[in-house]
C-alpha positions, 0 to 999 in steps of 0.5 A: 500500500505504501509503495502504491501511494508513493507511485501515485504521488510520484505520478502526480508530482513529477509526471503530470502536466501543470494543468492536470496538477491544478485540476487535481488540486482543485478537486482535492481542495473543493470536491473532497471537502464538499463530499465530507460536508455532505456525509457529515450533514447526512450523519447529523440529519440522521441523528436528528431524524432518529431523535425526532422519530423516537420522540414522536413514537414515544408520544404516540405510544403514550397517547395510545397507552393512555387510550388503552388504559382508559378503556381497560379502566372502564371495563375493570370498573364495570367488573368491579361494580358487577362483582360487588353489586348488592342486588345481584348478590342477593339474586345469585344466592336465592334458594327459590324452588325449581318449579317457580319458573316465573320467579326465576325468570323475573330474577333473570330479567332483573340481573340481565337489566343490571348487567346490561347497564353495567357492561354498556361499553361498546368495546366488549365482545361479551360478558359471562356470569358463572353462578349456581346451577339454579340460575343458569340460562345457558351452559355454553360460552361464545355467545355475543352479549351476556351469558349466564353459565353454571358454576359447576361447568368445566369452564368455571372450574378451569377459570377457578383454577387460574384465579386461586393463586391470583392476588390482583383485581382482575386476571387477564388471560392470553388471547384465545378463540371462542366459537359461536355454535349457532352462527359458526363464527370464531372470534379471538378475544382477550379475557379478563376474569375475577371473582364475585363477592358477597359482602361483608363476608367477602365470600366467592359466589361466582366468576365474572369474565369479560371478553375484549376482541383482539381485533379491537386492540390490534386496531388501537395499537396500529395507530402507533405505527408512524412509519410504513414497516412499523409494528406495535405489540402489546405484552402482558406482565408474563411476556405473552403477546396480547395483541400485534398490529401485523403478525406477517411483518413480525415473522418476516423480520425474524423477531422473537417476542423473547428477544424484544422483552429482553432488550426492553428489560436491559434498557436497550433502544434497539434490537438486531434480527437478521442483520437488521437493526430495529428501534424500540420504543415502549410505554406501560399500560398501568391498569392491566400491567401491560407494556405497549411496544413499537418496533421500527426498522432503522432503515425506514427511519432514515429513508427521509434522510437518505432521500435528502442525502441523495439529493445533496449528492446529485446536486454536488455532482452537478456542481462538481461537473460545472466546477471542473469544467470551469477549473479546466478552463481556468487552469489552461488559461493560467498555464497558457504562458507557462506552456509557451515558456516551456516550449520556447525553453526547449528550443534552446537545445536546438540553439535557439537563443533568441529572447521570448516576447514578454507577455502583458502584465506584471505577474510571476510569469512575466517576471519569469520570462524577463529573467529568462531573457536576461539569462539568455543575454548572459549566455550569449555574452558568456558564449562570446566571451568563451569564444574569445577565451578559446582563442586566448587559450590557444595563444597561451598554449603556444606560449607555454610550449615555447616556455618549456625550453626554459627549465631544460636550459636551467638544468643544462646550465646547472649541469655545466656549472657542476662539471666546471666546479669539479674540473677546478676542484670546487667540490662544495660548489659542485655539490651545491649546484647538484643539489640546486638542480635536483631541488628545481627538478623536484619542485617543477615535477615535470608540470604535475600537481601530485608527487609521491610522498617519497619525492616530497621527502627527498625534496625536503632533504635537498632543501635542508642540505642547501640551508645547511650550506647557507647557514653556519649552524646546521639543522638536523632532519629526522624522517620517521615515515614507514616505507609502505606509506611513501607510495601515497601521493601528495600535492607538490610543494606542500611539505616543503613550505611547512619545513621552510617556515619551521626553519626560518620562523622557528629554529633560525629565531633561536639564539643558537640557530640550531635545531631538529625537524622531525617528520612522522606519518601514519594511516588510519581509516584511509586518511594520511596524517603527517606531522612536522615538528620543530624545536624552535621558539614556538608561537603565542596563542594569538599567532595560533589563532591567526593560523586557524583562519587562513584569511587572517594570516599576515605577511609574518606567517608567510604567504606559503602557509595560506597557499597550502591551506587553500590548495588542500581544501580546494583539491581534497575538500573542506574536511581536510587541511593543515592545523598547528599546535605550539608552545612558546620556547618549546616548539611547533608541530604542523599536522597535515591530513589528506586522503590516501591516494596511491600514485596510480589513483585519480586525485580527489578534486 
């Protein structure tokens, strides 16, 4: 991945035209921020939509829950009134003879009238009164309206079994089907059950059941489905589903009622099924101990935000296309002069040195063209100058060829003087002339800049012998250079001026005018280090400091030292050079550091 990014960067930075670079820059600086802003806005809108939906869903649930609570409270109040009604209790407890049908019928009419007035709510499907067998009108359940059933029936015993362990006011049973045998109709109902009591003994004298059509509850909780695809469920306190707005959707989503109840119990606001996220909202229906739950797919909530995002993306795409078209036109307009300048600059390789017309304006391109024209004028002037220098160089080479005769003439003359001195018996003169001839041969070195360290040491030996002929007091020379080091090359006339400076400004300044010069050498990490030590008068710290700065060296130190420092750094590099250590009245040591180059190697320039 890193290599791919480097290749892309190299391609964009070094291998594309300036117009393309500007287009990519515009895209990077404008389009990418617009995209980022679009998605950030979408994320912000999504959060707002979810929060608004949750608030709306919670409000709708609360309103529906309150409506359910009111209906259930009315039904519960009706059952309470019927369960403790004094007249009804008296009728149910009468021991009228079975044969007195008229009296039983009158009691039935009275009880029916009272119960009809109590259970007047249109939300009830039916109500059933289970009392002693003497007062039964029907032994079958399922009739719409009001039914009197014997307390000895199987249904009554089943209901009594449910109520024995119940300590609340009314027990709600899970949805079940009741069937009318007369009309052959099945109806799913939710049944509320409670005992009838006689006061003040609080003794059970019967059972009351009220049946609410599940379809009614389904229609009520369906009002909470604020978005298509939403589902509403009604749970009792045991987790049984009392009502659901759309069972088909519930199955399609793969949601289990247990998972929903676990999520609500854990305080979660969402649940995941089949990799889909569902938002949960719930509210209690306190009168029955139920819980009303709304389940909405997350994607359905965001559909509005997605539509807004898509509109924003489409708008941004159109704006980007228009912007890139304008940016392309602007880029070509901006780079027009640059492309013209680049084309004309390429023509230089075909020897077209004519100036470029300066475009109108005072921008950077105009300045660049003016600078380019100035450079062309300089090049033309320099080319003309170089042509003249070439002619002068030819003349100088001719003169140098003519001047080569002079050293040979000097060597021949000195050789003649040597033999003449021998003929006349002047041995010292002969030796001096011979040494002087060798000195100049080593100094001139056939015009070469580099000599071997062996030749440089021989040059110094000749110089010391000549100096000892000149002065009455001799100077001793101690050379401590191993033979394997003497093969390396060194710039000509580097060591000799150092030794000359040691003789003239070190030893000759002593009262005795005698002394010893020691030359040592070593090689470490391909660096040749030479040390020239004298036991002369030494130097003061001020003189040493002046030697450390070649530009500060005055005439007292000699032109030769400054020349050596400059030649070494120009020839080998600034990391090499000449340094000094000295103590007054004790002597001076010059340290020379250069790279190891054998005579067969090319010198470092």
